[in-house]
VODO-65614 format. One record per residue: x, y, z of N, C-alpha, C, O in turn. Coordinates in steps of 0.02 Angstrom, whole numbers, plus 32768, in hexadecimal, padded with zeros to 4 digits. Layout:
BEGIN
XYZXYZXYZXYZ;...
# end
This chain:
BEGIN
82A27BC281D682A87BFE81FE82697C04822982317C02820F;82737C0A8269823A7C0A8297823B7C4A82C0826E7C5E82DA;82027C6982C581FD7CA782ED81C57C9D832081947C7B8312;81CD7CBC835A81997CB5838E81687CEE838581757D278398;812E7CDF836980FA7D10835E80B87CF2837680AC7CB6836E;808D7D1E8392804D7D0883AD80557CD083DF80297CA483E5;808C7CD1840480977CA0843780A87C5B841D80AE7C2D8445;80B07C5383DD80BF7C1283BF80F27C1A838881037C538376;81097BE4836D813A7BE8833881187BF382F680E47BD682E8;81367C1F82CD811F7C28828981557C0E825B818F7C23825E;81427BE0823181727BC1820481747BE781C281417BEF81A1;81B07BFF81B081BA7C23817181D67BF28140820E7BDA8148;81B07BE2810C81CA7BB280DD81CA7BCF8097819C7BF48083;81FF7BBF807282057BD7802E81D47BB3800081C77B788008;81BA7BD77FD081947BB87F9C81997BE37F5D81A97C1E7F61;818C7BC57F25818C7BEB7EE7814D7C157EE481167BFC7EF0;81557C547ED6811C7C807ED0812A7CB47E9A81647CC27E8B;80F67CD07E7D81017D007E4981197D427E6581417D647E46;81007D547EA181157D937EBF81387D857F0081277D567F24;816A7DB07F1081907DA67F4D817A7DD87F82816F7E127F71;81727DC47FC081617DF27FF5819D7E18800D81D67E087FFC;81907E4C803381C77E74804D81F87E4B807582357E53806E;81DF7E1D809F820B7DF780CA823C7DCE80A282757DC480B7;82267DB4806882537D8B803F828D7DB5802682C67D9E8027;827E7DF2800F82B47E1B7FF482E27E32802D831E7E3A8023;82C57E3E806882EF7E5280A083207E1B80B1835B7E2980C0;83097DDD80AF83357DA580C0836F7D9E808E83A47D8580A0;83637DB5805083987DAF801E83C17DEF801883EC7DF57FED;83B47E1E804583DD7E5A804683C37E92801A83E47EC68014;83887E8A7FFA836D7EBF7FD083547EF87FFA83587F327FE6;83397EE88035831F7F1B8061834A7F20809F834E7EEF80C5;836C7F5880AB838F7F6080EB835D7F68812383237F7A8118;83747F5A815F83487F60819983337FA881A283587FD68191;82F77FB281BC82DF7FF581C9830B801881FC83257FF8822A;8313805981F3833D807F82218321807F8267834680818298;82DF807D826C82C0807B82AE827D805882A982568066827B;8270802B82D78230800982D781FA803982F08209806E830B;81BC802482E88186804D8303818D8053834E819F8023836F;817F808E83698186809783B18154806D83D7811F805D83BC;81658059841581358032843D80F68059844A80F780968450;80BE8035844F807F8056845B8079806984A48078803E84D0;807680A984B1807180C384F6802780D385047FFE80D984D7;801880DA85447FD480EA85587FBE812B85377FE0815E853D;7F87812985137F6E816484F37F8B817284AF7F7681A1848D;7FBB814A84987FDA815684577FAA814284207F8081168429;7FB1816283E67F87815383AD7FA8811983877FDE8121836C;7F8880DE83857FA780A583637FB180B183187FE1809882FC;7F8580D782F87F8D80E682B17FCD810E82A67FF380FF8278;7FD9814082D08015816882C98054813F82D68086814682B3;805081128308808A80E88317809A80BA82DD80D480B182CB;8067809C82BF8072806E828880898093824A80B380798225;807080CF823E808780F6820580D0810A820E80F6810C81DE;80E48119824D812A8129825A815780EE824A818D80F6822D;814080B3825C81678077824B816A806B8201819F805881E7;8133807781DD8132806E81948163809E81738188808B8146;816480DC818A8191810E816C81DA80FD817B820681088151;81E780E381B7822B80CE81C7824180978197827B80938184;8212806C8185822180358158822C804E81118259803580EE;8205807D80FB8209809680B7824380C680AC825B80CD8074;825A80E780E1828B811C80DA82D0810780F182F5812F810F;82E380CA80E3832780B380F1835480CE80B9834780C0807F;838980F380CA83B48110809583E080DC807583E780A4808D;83FE80EF803E842E80C4801C846780B2804B847A80D98075;84808076804384B9805F806B84F4808E80618507809C8028;850F80A58097854A80D08093853A811A809485678143809E;84FA812D808A84E88173808C84EB818D80D384D981698102;850181C980DB850281E9811D84BA81F6813384928211810D;84AB81E28170846781E9818884538233818F8474825981B2;841E8246816C8403828A8171843982BF8168843D82EF818F;846282B78135849882E88128847B832C8115849D835F811A;843C832D80FE841F836B80E683F2838C811A83C783B58109;83FB837C815B83D08397818F83D083E4818E839D8403819B;84098401817E840D844B817F83E0846A814983D384A6814B;83CA84428119839F845C80E48355845080F3832B845E80C9;83458438812F83018423813E82CF845A8134829B84508114;82DC8495815082AB84CB814C829E84E08104826584E880F0;82D484E880DD82CC84FC809882A684C88070827B84D88047;82B78488807B829584538056824B844F806A82208447803F;823D845480AB81F8845180C181CF848A80A18197847E808A;81EA84C680A181C684FF808481BA84F48039818485038020;81EC84DA801781E584D07FCF81B0849B7FBF818784A47F92;81B284637FE48181842E7FD8813B84457FEB810B84387FC6;81348467802380F2847F803880D584AE8004809A84A97FF3;80FE84DD7FEB80E6850B7FB880D184E67F79809F84F67F59;80F884B47F6780EA848D7F2B80A984667F32808184637F03;809E84487F6D806284207F788024844B7F7F7FED84357F6F;802C84887F987FF384B57F9E7FDF84D47F5C7FA684EA7F54;800D84D67F2C7FFF84F57EEC7FC584D17EC97FC184947ECC;7F9B84F67EA97F6284D87E877F6F84CB7E3D7F4584AF7E1A;7FA984DF7E247FB884D97DDD7FED84A37DD1802084AF7DB0;7FE084687DED800F84327DE3801784237D997FE784227D74;805584187D85806284057D40805583BB7D37804D83967D68;805283A67CF88044835F7CEA807783317D08806782F87D1B;80B683487D0E80EA831C7D2980E083107D7380FB82DF7D8E;80BB833B7D9580B083337DDD8072830A7DEC806C82EE7E23;804283077DBF800582E37DCB800882A07DA68011829F7D69;800082697DCA800482287DA87FD182247D6F7F9782387D76;7FE682097D387FBA82027CFE7F8381D07D0E7F9081997D25;7F4581E47D017F0D81B77D0D7F11817C7CDE7F1A81857CA2;7F0B813F7CF87F0B81047CCC7ED6810B7C967E9D811D7CA4;7EE880FC7C5A7EBD81077C207E7B80E07C267E4780F87C11;7E7E80A47C437E43807A7C477E1A80847C877DE880627C91;7E2F80B27CB27E0C80BC7CF17DC380D07CE87D9780B47D09;7DB381007CBC7D6B81117CB47D4080D67CA07D0780CF7CB7;7D5B80AB7C747D3480707C607D2980427C9B7CF380257CA3;7D5C803A7CC57D54800F7D007D1F802A7D2E7CF480047D45;7D21806B7D3D7CF080897D6A7CA980827D4E7C7A80737D73;7CA2808E7D0D7C6080867CEE7C46803F7CF37C0B80337D01;7C73800E7CE97C5F7FC97CEC7C4C7FB47D337C1C7F907D3D;7C737FCC7D647C647FBB7DA97C217FD87DBF7BFC7FB97DE5;7C1180137DA67BD180327DB87B9580137D957B5C80227DA6;7BA27FE87D657B6C7FC67D417B5C7F857D677B857F577D67;7B227F827D857B107F477DAD7B0C7F087D847B117ED17DA0;7B047F0E7D437AFE7ED37D187B427EBD7CFC7B467E897CDB;7B777EE47D087BB87ED37CED7BD67E987D137BCF7E937D50;7BF57E6C7CEF7C137E307D0D7C5D7E3A7D167C7B7E687CFC;7C7B7E0C7D3C7CC47E0E7D457CE67E047D017D1C7E207CF6;7CC87DDD7CD57CE57DD27C937CE77E127C6B7D167E1F7C45;7CB37E3C7C737CB27E7C7C507CEB7EA97C697D0B7ECB7C42;7CF67EA87CAB7D2D7ED07CC67D707EB57CAF7D9D7EDD7C9F;7D787E747CAE7DB77E577C967DC27E687C4D7DFA7E6F7C36;7D8B7E6E7C287D907E817BE27DAF7EC57BD87DCE7ED27BA4;7DA67EF27C097DC57F347C057E117F2D7C047E337F4B7BDA;7E2B7F057C327E727EFB7C367E8B7ED57BF87EC47EDF7BE1;7E627EA87BDE7E767E807BA57E867EA97B687EA37E8E7B38;7E747EE97B677E847F147B2F7ECF7F247B2C7EE87F397AF8;7EF27F1A7B637F387F2D7B677F617EF07B7C7F597ED87BB4;7F8D7ED77B507FB47E9A7B617FE07EA37B9E7FE97E747BC5;7FFC7EDE7BA880277EEA7BE27FFE7EE67C2380127EC67C53;7FC47F067C227F997F047C5D7F7F7EBD7C6A7F767EA87CA3;7F727E997C337F5C7E547C3B7F917E2B7C5F7F827E047C8C;7FD07E347C4B80067E107C6C800C7E237CB580197DF87CDF;80047E637CC480077E797D0A7FCE7E5C7D337FD77E497D6C;7F927E597D147F597E3D7D387F657DF47D497F577DDD7D81;7F7F7DCF7D187F8B7D877D257FC17D7E7D5A7FBE7D507D82;7FF37DAA7D5A80277DA57D8D800B7DB07DD3801B7D8B7E01;7FE17DE47DDA7FC47DF17E1B7F937DBA7E2E7F8F7DA77E69;7F6D7DA17DFE7F3E7D6B7E0C7F637D2C7E247F477D047E4A;7FA17D247E0E7FC97CEA7E237FF17CF77E6280117CC97E7D;7FEF7D347E7B80147D437EB97FF27D227EF47FB57D157EF1;80177D147F297FF97CF27F637FBE7D177F837F967CF87FA6;7FB97D587F787F807D7D7F957F3E7D647F777F0C7D617F9B;7F3E7D537F377F007D407F157EFE7CF77F017EC87CDC7EF6;7F377CD77EFC7F387C947EE07F137C627F0B7F1E7C5F7F48;7EE77C3A7EED7EBE7C0C7F147ECB7BC37F007EAA7B967F1A;7EFA7BB77ED47F0A7B737EC07F547B707EAD7F737BA27E9E;7F6E7B327EAD7FB57B2A7E9E7FC47B367E547FFA7B507E44;7F967B257E297FA17B2C7DE17F9E7B767DCD7F707B997DE0;7FCF7B8E7DA87FD07BD57D947F927BE77D6A7F797BBE7D44;7F7C7C257D737F457C407D4B7F627C5D7D0C7F8C7C8A7D0F;7F4D7C447CD27F6D7C577C937F407C807C657F587C9A7C33;7F007C877C757ED37CAD7C4A7EA87CDC7C747E9D7CD07CAF;7E917D127C557E647D407C777E247D1D7C8C7E0A7D2A7CC3;7E0B7CF27C617DCC7CD07C727DD47CA67CB17DA77CA47CDB;7E0C7C847CB77E187C5B7CF27E207C867D317E087C747D66;7E417CBF7D297E4A7CED7D627E077D057D7B7DFB7D087DB7;7DDA7D157D4D7D987D2D7D607D727CF77D857D527D047DB8;7D767CBA7D6D7D537C827D8D7D6B7C777DD47D437C6A7E01;7DAC7C7D7DDE7DC97C6C7E207DBF7CA37E537DAE7C947E8C;7DC87CE27E417DC77D177E737D847D3B7E787D787D5E7EA9;7D587D327E477D167D4F7E4C7D147D997E3B7D487DB77E2B;7CD97DB67E3F7CD07DFC7E2A7CF67E2C7E567D1A7E577E3D;7CEF7E267E997D127E547EC57D5D7E4C7EBE7D827E7E7EBD;7D757E0F7EB97DBD7E047EB27DD87E227E727E0E7E3F7E72;7DB37E1A7E3B7DCC7E357DFC7DCB7E817DFC7DF67EA07DDD;7D9B7E9F7E1F7D9C7EE87E267DDB7EFF7E4A7DFB7F2F7E35;7DEC7EDD7E807E277EF07EA57E677EE87E7B7E937F137E7C;7E6B7EB07E577EA67EA47E2E7EAC7ED87DF77EE27EF27DEA;7E757EE67DD57E767F177D9E7E8B7F5B7DB87EB37F7E7D99;7E707F6F7DF17E827FB07E0E7ECD7FB37E1C7EEE7FE57E0C;7EE87F7E7E3A7F307F7C7E487F597F7E7E087F8D7F9F7E05;7F437F5A7DD57F667F597D957F697F9E7D767F9C7FB27D5A;7F327FC47D7B7F3180067D5D7F5D80387D837F7B80647D64;7F6280307DC47F8780607DED7FD280517DEE7FFA807F7DF3;7FE580117DEA802B7FFF7DF5805D80267DCA8090803B7DE5;805180307D89808380547D618091809B7D7A80CA80B27D77;805E80BF7D93806981047DA8808281077DF08093813D7E08;808480CF7E14809E80CE7E5880EA80CB7E5A810980DC7E8D;810980B67E23815180AC7E24817580F07E238165811C7DFB;81A480F77E5081C881357E58821281267E62822580FE7E8D;823C81467E3A8284813E7E42829B81687E7E829981A67E7B;82AF81477EB382C1816A7EF1830581507F08830881237F32;833A816C7EED837D81537EFE838E815E7F4783B481377F65;837381937F65838381A27FAB8369816C7FD9838A815A800A;832E81527FCA830F811D7FF282FA80E57FC482C180E37FAC;832780B67FB5831C80857F8082DF80597F8982C380417F57;82C9804D7FC6829080207FCF824E80457FD8821A80277FE5;825080877FCF821380AE7FDA81DA80987FAD81A3808B7FC5;81E680947F6C81B180847F3E8192803F7F4C815580377F4B;81BD800E7F5981A47FCA7F65817A7FC77FA581457FA87FA6;81937FE77FDA816E7FE6801A812B8009801380F87FF1802B;812B80447FF380EC806A7FEC80BB80457FBF807F80467FCC;80D480247F8A80A77FFD7F6080897FC27F86804C7FB77F83;80B27F9E7FAB80997F657FD180667F7B800580337F5A8010;80747FB4802480457FCF805580037FE280347FCD7FD4804F;800680017FF97FC980157FD57FA07FD87FC27F637FD97FC7;7FC27FA47FAA7F9E7F687F957F7B7F467FD07F417F327FCB;7FA07F4080087F817F2380447F487F4E805D7F137F358070;7F537F90805E7F207FBD80787EE17FBB804D7EA97FC08067;7EE87FB2800C7EAE7FAF7FE07E847F717FF07E467F747FF0;7EA57F397FFE7E807EFB800F7E5F7F0280537E257EEE805B;7E837F1D80847E677F2480C77E2C7F5480C57DF87F4680E4;7E337F8C80A37DFE7FBE80A17DBE7FA080827D877FAC809B;7DC77F79804D7D8D7F5A802D7D6A7F29805D7D2D7F298062;7D927EFF807E7D757ECF80AE7D527EF380E77D1B7EE080FC;7D727F2881027D567F4C813A7D167F7081267CE57F71814C;7D157F8D80EA7CDA7FB180D47C9F7F8180CC7C667F9280DE;7CAB7F4680B17C747F1780A57C597EF980E67C1E7EEC80EC;7C867EED81167C717EC781517C667EF181907C427EDC81BD;7C847F2C81947C807F5481D17C597F9581C67C287FA181E9;7C6E7FBE81977C4D7FFE818C7C147FF9815A7BED80288152;7C107FC081367BDA7FB481057BD97FEB80D07BA5800780BF;7C147FF880B57C1C802980807C31800680407C377FC9803E;7C3B802D800B7C4D80137FC97C947FF87FCA7CC4801F7FD3;7C9C7FB77FC07CDF7F9A7FC07D0B7FB37F887D487FB87F91;7CEE7FC27F4D7D167FDB7F157D33801F7F267D6E802C7F18;7D0A804B7F437D24808D7F577D5980857F8D7D8B80A97F8D;7D4E80577FBB7D7E804D7FF27DC280367FD87DF5804E7FF0;7DC380097FA77E037FF27F8F7E29802A7F6C7E66802B7F6D;7E0480587F4C7E2680917F2C7E4280C17F607E7280E57F53;7E2480C27F9B7E4180EA7FD17E8780D07FE27EB680F77FE9;7E8D808E7FE87ECF80717FF67F01807F7FC07F3B808C7FCF;7EED807B7F817F1B80867F4A7F2E80D07F437F6980E07F38;7EFD80FD7F4A7F0D81447F407F3781607F797F5E818E7F6E;7F3081457FB67F5B815E7FEB7FA4814B7FDD7FD2816F7FEF;7FAE81127FBC7FF281017FA7800B812F7F71804681437F72;7FE081407F417FF281707F0E800381B47F2D803181D77F17;7FDD81C77F607FEB82067F82803082077FA1805382397F9B;804381D07FC1808681CC7FDF80BC81D17FAA80EE81F47FB4;80B381AF7F7280E581B17F3C80EB81F77F218122820D7F10;80B3821B7F1B80B6825F7EFF80D682907F2F80FA82BD7F1A;80C982877F7080EB82B17FA2813782A87F9D815C82D97F9F;814D82697F978195825D7F9181B1827B7F5181E982957F51;818A82797F1A81A282967EDC81AD82E17EE481DF82FC7ECB;817F83037F058187834B7F1181C583587F3C81EA83887F2F;81D1832E7F6E820B83377F99824C832C7F71827C83527F79;824E82F97F48828A82EC7F1F829683257EED82CF83377EE0;826083417ED18267837A7EA4828583B67EC982B083D97EAE;826D83C27F06828883FA7F2D82D283EF7F3C82F9841E7F3A;82E583B27F4B832B83A27F58835583B07F1A838C83CC7F1E;833C839C7EE0836183A87EA1836983F27E94839F84087E7F;833584197EA0833884617E94836984837EC3838984B47EB0;836E846A7F01839B84897F3283DE84657F36840784747F62;83E984367F08842984117F04843983EE7F46847183F07F5F;840583CE7F62840C83A57F9E840B835C7F8883DD83467F65;843E83377F9C844582F37F83840B82C67F9883F2829F7F70;83F682CB7FD683C182A07FF0839B82C4802783B982E8804E;835982BB802A833282DE805D833C82C080A28348828480A7;833682E880D6833982CC811A82FE829D812682C682AC8112;830B8266814782D682358152829E8251817E826482448172;82B1827881B1827E829481DE824F82C181B7821382C081C2;826B82E9818A824183168162821482ED813381D982FB812C;823182BA81148209829080E781CF8270810B8196827180F2;81DB8255814781A68235816E81708267818281358258817F;818682A38195815682D781AA812A82ED817080EE82F68178;814882F581348121830980FA80F082D180E580B882E080D1;8106829480EA80DA825C80DA809E825A810A8066824F80F4;80AB8265814A80758266817B8042829D816B80068292816F;805C82D8815A803183128153800C831581107FD4832E810C;802C82FC80DB8014830A80987FF982CE80717FDA82D7803D;8005829180887FF1825780607FA78257804F7F95824F8014;7F7C826080807F34825D80727F1A829A804E7EF182928020;7F3082D8805F7F1A831180367F2D830C7FED7F06831D7FC1;7F6A82F47FE07F8082EC7F9A7F5882B47F797F4582BA7F3F;7F4A827F7F9E7F2282487F837EDD82617F6F7EC1824A7F3E;7EC1828F7F967E7E82A97F857E8082D07F447E4F82CF7F1E;7EB782F27F367EBD83177EF77EC382E77EBD7EA882F37E87;7EE682B07EC77EEB827D7E937EA7825F7E857E9482567E4B;7E8282507EBA7E4082327EB17E1282607E8A7DEB824A7E60;7E1682A27E987DED82D27E747E0282D77E2B7DD882D87DFE;7E4482DA7E1F7E5E82E07DDB7E4D82A27DB17E4182A87D75;7E4E82687DD07E3F822A7DAC7DF5821C7DA77DE081EB7D89;7DCC82477DC57D83823F7DC57D6E81FB7DE27D4381D97DC7;7D8E81EA7E1A7D7981AF7E3F7D3681BD7E627D2181F67E67;7D1581887E797CD481947E9A7CD981C97ED07D0B81CD7EF4;7CA681F37ED67CA5822A7F057CB282127F4C7CD082367F74;7C9B81D67F5C7CA581BC7FA07CEF81B57FB17D0281BD7FEA;7D1881A57F7F7D61819F7F8A7D7E81E37F9C7DA381EA7FCD;7D6D82167F757D8682597F827D6F82727FC67D97828F7FEB;7D3082677FD77D15828080167D38825F80527D4882818083;7D44821E804E7D6581FB80867DAD8213808F7DC4821880C7;7DCF822180587E14823A805D7E16828080797E448292809D;7DE482A8806A7DE082EC80867DD382EA80D17DF2830E80F7;7DA582BD80E67D9482B9812E7DCE829A81557DDE82B3818B;7DEC8266813B7E26824481597E15821F81997E3B81F281AD;7DDF822E81BA7DCC820A81F77D81820E81FD7D60823681DC;7D6581E482287D1D81E382327D01819F82267D21816C8234;7CC5819D820B7CA2815D82007CA1814B81B67CBD8170818C;7C82811481A67C7B810081607CBD80F0813F7CE880D0815D;7CC4810581017D0180F680DB7D3F811380FC7D7580F580F8;7D39814D811B7D74816A813D7D8D813C81747DCA8136817D;7D5F811C81987D7380ED81CC7D9480AF81AD7DC4809581C9;7D7A809981747D99805F81537DDF806F813B7E0B8045813F;7DEA80AC81237E2C80C1810C7E5D80C381477E9580AA8142;7E4880E0817F7E7480E581B97E88809F81D17EC2809381DF;7E57807381D57E64802F81EB7E93800C81B97EC27FE981CD;7E86801581787EAD7FF381457EF6800981467F237FDF813F;7F028049814D7F488061814F7F6D8044818A7FA880328185;7F4A803E81C37F6A802381FF7F797FD981F77FB07FC28207;7F497FB281DE7F537F6A81D67F8A7F5C81A37FB47F3181AE;7F897F81816B7FBD7F77813880027F87815380327F628145;80087FBC817980497FCE8197805E7F9881C980997F8481C9;80307F8181F280417F4D822380597F0D820180897EEE8217;80377EFA81CB804A7EBD81A780907EC4818A80B87E96818F;809F7EFD816C80E27F07814F81187F088185814E7EED817B;810A7F2881BE813B7F2981F481487EE3820E81817ED28220;81147EBA8211811E7E74822581487E4E81F281767E298204;81397E5881B2815D7E36817D81A87E47817E81D27E1D816E;81B77E84819181FC7E9B8193821E7E8F81D782577EA481E1;81FA7E6E820482187E5D8244821F7E97827482457E9382A4;81FB7ECE826881FF7F07829581D47EFF82D381E57F198308;819D7EDB82CD81727ECD830681587E8682FF815E7E6782CA;813B7E6B8335811C7E2A833280D17E30832C80B57E678334;80AF7DFA831D80677DFC831380427E0E8353800D7E2E8351;805C7DF9838C803C7E0B83CC80397E5783D380057E7483E3;80727E7883C680757EC083CC80497EE1839780257F1183A5;804B7EC7835980237EE483237FD87EE183347FB47F12832D;7FC17EA7834A7F7B7E9F83597F677EC883977F2E7EE1839B;7F957ECF83C77F867EF884027F7A7F4183ED7F4D7F628407;7FA17F5983BD7F977F9D83A47F547FA2837F7F2E7FD1838A;7F487F7283537F0C7F75832A7ECC7F6F83537E987F8B8341;7ED07F4B838B7E957F4483B67E827F8783D77E4A7F8E83F0;7EB07FB783D67EA07FF983F37E75802383C57E5A805683DA;7E6F800F83867E48803683567DFD802E83667DE67FF88378;7DD98064835F7D928064836F7D69804683367D7E804682FC;7D2F802D83477CFC801A83177D0E7FE082EA7CF17FD882B4;7D3D7FB782FF7D4B7F7982DA7D467F3F830B7D727F378335;7D117F1783087D097EE083377D447EB083347D617EA782FF;7D557E91836D7D8F7E64836F7D8B7E2C833B7DBE7E1A831D;7D4F7E0F83307D4A7DD883007D587DF182B97D757DCC8291;7D447E3082A97D517E4B82677D9B7E59825E7DB77E4B8229;7DBC7E7382937E037E7F82907E297E3E82847E557E3C8259;7E197E0A82A97E3C7DCA82A17E317DAD825B7E607D92823E;7DF57DB382417DE77D9881FE7E0D7DBD81C87E2B7D9F819B;7E0C7E0081CD7E307E28819A7E7B7E1C81A07E9D7E17816D;7E957E1881DC7EDD7E0C81E57EF17DCA81C57F257DC781A4;7ECA7D9681CF7EDA7D5681B17ED97D5981657EFF7D368143;7EAD7D83814A7EA77D8881017EE27DAB80E07EF27D9D80A7;7F017DD981057F367E0180E57F7C7DEF80FE7FAD7DFA80DA;7F817DD481397FC47DC881557FD87D7F814E7FAD7D52814E;801A7D73814880327D30814180327D1880F980427CDE80EC;801F7D4480CA80217D338083804E7D67806180557D9F8078;806C7D52802B809B7D7E800980777DBA7FEB803C7DB87FDC;809D7DF07FE380827E2D7FC5809A7E317F7D80D47E237F6E;806E7E447F5080827E4E7F0A80B07E8B7F07809B7EC27F1A;80ED7E827EF0811E7EB87EF181247ED77EAC81057EC17E7C;814D7F0A7EA881587F2B7E69817B7EFE7E37816E7F017DFB;81A87ED27E5081CC7EA67E2281A27E6B7E0F819A7E5C7DD3;81877E477E4081597E117E3381777DD47E1481537DAD7DF4;81B87DC87E1C81D47D8D7DFC82067D687E2882307D437E0F;82017D727E6A822F7D517E97820A7D1C7EBE81CD7D207EC6;822E7CEA7ED8820D7CB97F0381F77CD97F4482197D047F5E;81BF7CC37F5D81A37CE37F9981AD7CB97FD781C87C827FD5;81957CD4800D81977CB1804E814F7CAE8067812D7CE1806A;813A7C74807980F67C6C809480FD7C6380E081277C3E80F8;80D27C85810480D47C82814D80997C58816480607C668154;80A97C24818980757BF881A2807D7BF081ED80B47BF68208;80467BE4820F804B7BD58256805B7B8B825E80377B608243;80907B7E828280A47B39828C80767B1782BD805B7B3682EB;806D7AD582B380467AAE82E27FFD7ABC82DE7FD67A9F8303;
# end
């Protein structure tokens, strides 16, 4: 299968992989096409907003056969109910994602300058399920650096290093609470998880090389913004259930995600006692430092997923990303190469993947 991207052919070839990317599942019919691609970038348009619109179109594809936006007449009532719920300060335990039990130990170990990657891996080693998840992600194309599978924690630490093991452990801790049963939009959870994982890697790279901030805090920005999106959707689905609405309107869902993802993520960061820098960047949402790394990361992750799903080409994606301020072209190109063209660790993690290579 050959596609014309970046002015040249990109060869898509099958290979065995532990995790399957979005494009692989789309090719097998698991992911229906997005209802609408990201809008073209017009003069003066915000590329971040355009890419987020495309991401939401991808995540909010309804079940096959469902009437499109059949619940539009309920939009005002649903919006009011969700807004009131999100503004409430007395969230119940069912609305706030449970903090991973081992998260405090991870944060303490990361803050210890003498702690090794092996010490951090030892935290995960306390839980056989988490150990299995760590090895699966370490074997995914995003992290895998050799053909031979990684079968032990010690080997994973040796191959990916301290920063890599931090990123993998963080993803392992967050993944269970990211899963959301969303019958109205079956691919929502997978798309949002893939976006969060990509954004966490991009944010860490951008923080270390461009804004010169804490890469560990930056990667948690990418993960918590994904948690924020999942929690916004949960509130919307709860409102639909209370008002006996079968499925929320896509336009309303996209609007709520735009407005509430980062504010809700900031509440999660505070409740989980993540580093103060994470909470502060989510509150600011724009500006310099970690906030700039988060903005850049969300845009790059969205662009990569839209390319993987065939909604845009790399030329268009990079043209949008080049409009972002304070990221030198060489840094953008380096980060893009690091995250794009490699499979994304998915929620299932057991399907064959597709590797994207530049031909010739």
